[in-house]
N, C-alpha and C positions, 0 to 999 in steps of 0.2 A: 358542198364543203362548208361554206362560211356558215351555212344555216344551221350546222349542228355544233358547229364551235362553241358557241354560249354554253350549250347543255354539258357537254364535254367536259367543260373548266369551271363549271359553277361551284358555288361553296361547297356542295354537299362532294360533289367530285373533288376539289382541291381536298378536303378534310380525308379521304379515302387514299388520295395519293400520299397525305403526309403520313398517315398511319399505316400505309406500306411499307413508306419508305424507313420508317421508325423500324418497322420489324424487320425490314431485311437488313438494316445497317446494324442493329443489334444481334440479328442471326449470324452475320458477317464477324461481328466483334468475339462473340462466343465462339465460332469456329477458330478463329486465328487465336484467341486464348488457349483455346484446349490444345490445339496443333501446331502452332508457329511461334508464340510469344516465348522470349528469352528464358522463361522459366517454366516452359512446358513439360519438361523433362521431370520436374519434383512433383512427389504423390501427393495427393490429397483427394477430398471427395468431388467429383464432378462439377457440382452445380459451383460449390466454391471457387473453382478453380477458372471456371468461365463467366463470374459475376463477380462483384463485390457486393451483391443484395443478401446472400445469406450470412456474411460475416457482419453487416449493418443492422439486419433483423436480430440476429443473436445479440448483439451487441445492445439493441435499446433493449431485448427482453432480459439483458441481465445473466445472460446463459452464456457469454463467450469466453469465459474462464472454463467451463466445465466442458463446452463444446470443442475446445483448443485441446484440452488434455484428452479427450476422446479419440479426438484425430491422431495425437502423437502415438497414442496407444496402440493404434491400427495400423498408422503406415511408417513411424519410425523417427529417428531423433530430426530429420530437416522435412518440415511440412508445407505445402502451400494452403495459407488460408484465405487468397485471393488473387486474383489475377496478377497483381503488382507486389504481395507480402507473402513473406517466408517466414516461418516460424520454427527457432532452433532449441534445442534442448542439450547439447552437445556442451561439455565444461569449458571448452576454448572460446565458444561463443561469448563468455562472460567477457574476455578479455578482447577480443576481436571488435565485438559490437559497441562497450560501455569504456573501455579502458583507454588509456594514452599510450598510442603506438609510436610515437616517436616520429623521426623523420621518414618521409615517404608515405606517411598516411594521416589522412586528413579526418578530420570530427565525422562520426555519424549524429548528424546533426537530428534534432527532433522530429517525429511526425507533425506537417505543419496542422492536420486536423485537430492536432490536441493543445496548439499554443494559441492562447489570447492575452492582451496585453491587460494591466490593470485599468480602471477607469480612467487615471491620470495618463494613459496613453504610454507608458512605461512598463517593462517587462520586470518580473520580479525575479529574483535568482532563480527560480524553479524553471522559468522559461527563456532565460536570457542568452544572446548567441555567446559562443567562444570565448571571444577575447573581454566580453563584458561580464561573463560570469565568473572569469579567472579574477579580475579585477575583485569584483564585489566578494568572492568566495575569501580571498586573502584577509578583508576586512572580518567578515563574519565567523571565522576560523577562531578566533579570540575569543568569542564569546562560548564556543562548544569545546575549549579543550579540557582537558583532565584536571588543569591546574584553577581553570573556571567553575568545572563542577564540583571541586571542593569546596569552594568558596560560595557556590548554589545550596551546598546540602541542606542548610536550614532552609529552604523555602520546600523542599522535596518533604524533610520529615514534618514541617507544619503542616501541610495538606491531608498529609497520609495521616496523621493523628487526628484531625477534623474528619476524615473517613471513618476511623476507628471510632470516635464517640459518635456519630450517627448511626452506626452497626449496632452500639450498645444500645442506643436510645429506641430505634427503630425495629432491631431484631432480624424483621425481615426487607431483604434489599434485592432491587433488581439492578444486578449487576452491570447489566448492558449500560443502565444509565450512570450507576455510582463510580463506574471505573472512568468512565468518562467526565463527570464533575470534576473528579480529583486531577487528572491528566489536564483538563481544559483550566482548572484554577492554578495548577502549578503554572504552566507556560504565559498565562494570560498574568499573572504578575511578575514574571521574568521577562514578557515582552514589554509591556504597557505600564508596571509599575501598579498595578491593580488587578487583583482577581475578579472572575465573572459572576461570585458568588453562587455559583452554583452548588455547592458545599452547604453551604449555610442556607441558603433558600429551597433545596431540594426540587430544583428544576434548571432546565436548559435556560440561559440568556439569549436572549433575540439573536444575537451575534453568531453563537454557537450553532443553534436552529439552523439559518442558512448555510452554513458551511455542508450539513449533511445534506438539505436536499438541493446544493448545489452540483455534488458530486454525481447524482444521478442526471441532472440537466446538463453537465459537461459531456456525459457520456451519449445522451440523446443528441444534442447538436454534432459531436464528433460522428455520428451515424448517419448523418443527413451534409455533412460538410463533404463527404464522395459525391456528392451528386451537387454541383453548382448551380444547377437551374432549380431545383428543388429546394435548395440550401436559401437563396435569396427570395424566395416564395415565403417560406416557412418563418425567415425572421421576423416578416411583418405580421405574422399570426401569434408570436410571442406576446402576452399579455405585456401590458407597459408595467404592471405591478411588479414582474419579474425583475424587470429592469431598475425600477426603483427600490427595489429591495438589495439590489447589486450595488446600487450607488450610496445608500445609506449605510450596508456593511462596509465601504471602504470609508467611507466620510467618518466614520465612528472611531475605525483605526488611526487615519490621519488625526484626528483629535486627540485619542488617547497615546499617540506617539510624542506628538508635540506638549502635551501635559507632562508625560513622561520626562521628556528632554530640559523642560523648563525647572524640574526637581534639581536642587543643589544637595544631591546624596551621593553615598559612595555604597548603592546597593548591592554589588556586585552582579546584577542582573544582566540580561542581555545587551541594554542600551547603552550598560556602562561601558562594556568591553568595546562594543561598537564605537562610540564615540572617541573614548582613548586610541583606538588603533586607527581611527579618520581624520588624523590631523590634518592631512594635506587635501581634505574634502574628494578624497579619490574616489567615493560611494556619495552620490548626490542625495540630497534631501527626499525628491520623488522616488528614487530607489529604494532609500530606508523604506519609506512608507508604503511602497507596491508589496516590500518583503516581509513587513510585519506580521500581516497573516499568514504568512507560508511558516513564519517560523513558529507561530503556534499552532500550527498544524504538524509540523514536523517533530515537534515534542510531546502531542498528546494521542490524535486518533489511531495513529498505529500502534502507540503502546496500550491504549486502553483496548483495542483489538486483541494484541498479544496476550494482556491479561485474563480477558474474558475467553479467549478460546483455549488457554491454559488450564484454568479453572474449570473447565467444560469437557475439557480431555481427561483432567484426573479425578472428576468426578463419575467418569465413565470406566475409569480402573480405579477402584476403590484402594487395592493394596499400596498402588504409586503414590497415591495421595498420603497415605499413612508413611509410607517410608519416606517422602518429605517432611511431612510434620515433624517426624521423630527427629529427623537432621537438625533441623530449625529450634524445635524446642530442648534438644541436649546441648546446641552449641551456646545457645543465651540462657543463662538462669535470670535475668533481668531485660527487660524492655529497651532499657536505655545503652543496652551493649549493642543495639542492632545498628550497626552503620553502614556506610557502603564500601567502606574499608573490609571491614569483618565479613560483608556478604559475599568478598570476593572467596572467602576461604570455604564455602559450601560446595562442594563437588556436584553433589545430587541437584540442588537447584539451578546452579548452573547448565547442567544436563538435560534438566528439563525442558529449560527455555531454549535451549539449542535441538532438540529433538522437535520442540514446539514450533521453532521456523522451519523446521523441514516438513514438518506433516502438516502443518497448517499456516502457512506464511500469512503475513498481515497485508502484504502486496501480492495477490496470488498471481495476477496477470503480466503480461511483457511490458515493459517500458517502450513503447514504440522510438525507432531509430530509422533513418533512412541512410544506404548507402550513398558516399558520395560520388560524386562525377567522376568518369572515368572505371569506377568499379571498384573492388576494393576484395580482399580475401576474406574468409570467416571459417575457421577450423578448418584452413588448408586449401578451400575450395573458391574460385572468382567468382562474385557477383556482380552484375552488372548497375551502373551508377541508377539513382532513383528507387531503387528495390528499398520497399518498407521491410526491417527485420526485426526482431525481437527474441528474448528470451523468457517463456513463461514460466514463473517459479514453480507453481505447485504441480505443472507437470512435468518439469525436471527433475523435482525431488521424491515424487511418487514413483518414476519409471524405474522398472525392475532390474535393469542394468547398473543402475547408479547405486542400488541401496537392498540388501536384504531383509526380508520381510516388509518393503517399500509402504504398504497398506496398514501398517500395524505402528502405534506410538508405543517406541521403548526407548526412553531416556538413557537405557543402560549402555546403548551401542556409542553413547559419545564418551563413557568414562575412560579415563588413559590407564586405569588399574584394573585389571580385569581379575585380577587375585580378590580386591575388595569386595565385604560383604554385601555393600551396594548392588555389584554386578550381577546377584543372583536373580533368577527370571521369577515372575510373580504367575498367580496361575491364570492371568488373561493372555500371557503370551504365547507366541509359538516357540517351539523349544530351541535355543540357542544357548552357544557357548564360547569361549574366549575365539575361535576360530572364525566366528559366524561374520563379524562385520569386519575383519580386516582388510576386503575388498570395495568396503563402502568408499563412494566418491565424498570423501566430507568437504572437499575443497569447493564441490559446486553450489554449495549452500551458502547464498550472499543476498541474505532477507534485507541487507541498506543497498544494494546494489554494488557496482564497484568503480573505481577509474574517478576522474575529476566531478563528476557529479552523483558520486554516491551521497546518501544522506547525510548531513551536516550534524544531525541531531542524534547520530547512534550510541555516542558514549551518554548521553542524557537517558536516551531510551533505555539501555540497560541498567543504568542504575534506579530509575524509576519504577520500572516492571520489579526488579528484586526486591527493592524496599516495600514498595506496597503488598504484594503478595506476601513476602516474608512476614511483614509485622502481623499482617491479617492472619497469618496462619499462626503466628506464636500466640495470638488473644483469640483463635476462634477455630471452631471446628464447623465445616460447613454443612449443612443438611437441608436434603429436597424437604420442602413444608409437609407436614402431617396431611394425608389425604391425598398427594399428589404424585405419591412414589411410583402408581401404575401406569402414570401418564405417557404416551408414546413421545412426548417434546422431550422428556428428560434422558431418553436414548437415542435420542435424533445425533446424525453426526454433524460437526462443523461445514463439511463441504455440501452440505444439501441447502446450503443458503444460498439466495442471488447473488452477484456481484455487480458494482456499477464501479470500476476501477478497485475500489475496495470492498471489502464483505457488506453486505447489508444485515447488519448484526439485529438479530430476534432478543425479544425479553429471555431474562433468564434470572428468577426468582429463586433465592435460596434463603433459607433461615442461616443467621448467625449465632452460634451456639458457645457463650463466653466458654473459655476453658479455667477449669478451677484449679488453683495450685494451692 
């Protein structure tokens, strides 16, 4: 027996035993996950139910939004995306997962795979924990109130005017870029006291470019965070340059924040309201520095996405584009009349954006949360603590039980007056009448989320998108460049793009044809 012992347990044998143990353990885990796990009763694809791997692969490839949507279409309103994760498209789930439910209910905290502090070790308002978030939000709310927006309108008008100047000069614009240039210049000036000069230079600032790369990197990191051993190994494989770029990005933010705070000026920008409300140092300087970049993103990236998706949806339905242009041009005889307040009185413009939020939401994915310890209810059913949950917006908004003609872009469904001439169908629409949309679940459309962590910049976002598109369509007709009309790209649907948290927007060049008056 002793003679055989060394051979039986040599390096090769040990390796085989380890492989066998690994396979046996994972086979057992898969068997347990499918038959005995507390979430085993919820429907979903077999491989997704037994392993986190399909979810991680889908996320890393930019397909998670589309795959989740397909899974809900096949399996229903509550589906299993991973052994420990469920996805909901029931309207009540908005309140139960993201809302403030009061006594007897703890907050559904963010999924830890998606949370990382700023380089100074502090969490921004985006990722801060419940008590810290409440404290920070009270200060920041002042900068995003309706009264603050009224004082900030000159910033919005200024950069929208610069966009129009560039459109007249250049004639052809890639609106993917130029919408971004406009919204980032606006929020850069409002946050740091200086714009990124994207409009003036016709290119992205290095600080802005980093944000787009960071979004994809965050999804890739999240996909491996579910595997702690791999996670630790891969962290050492990330190029040092990537960390250096993140440090540069943060240091520039800190420099700009300090420069802005040293200005003695009543600019009515974000910092003026934050400083004015922060008299008791309720929000620390490291927290302000960590949050500054978040404020820029909150008022820019999703807004530019809405502008681009709305433009593309309207270009695919020319009669609706004509209906919108007619409303804008008949309402305003002079461009100076186009103010934020005046734009609120355009029902079809409002309906177009509301339908765009439903049809192509700027944040199509779910915002992951965790059921608190002890479990809690969602849409009337009890779920165990530690379960990851969320509501994927595009899957919810395109669900046939929630909307008539859910896969059609029909702004008319949002009009309150069905007797208005605006309610008339266009030739691209399926048939509808005043009864068609009466059972639509309009309340489920919450593009800025709900509850205490909803988007702080939603008032600003609404104002930006209405002003920018309103003034552009007052000044220009949008036209596909001559010779490119037959290209498949211009008939491509928005949802065919990949997503990494947000949409990966493709170039979209149009000719800006000045309106002759």
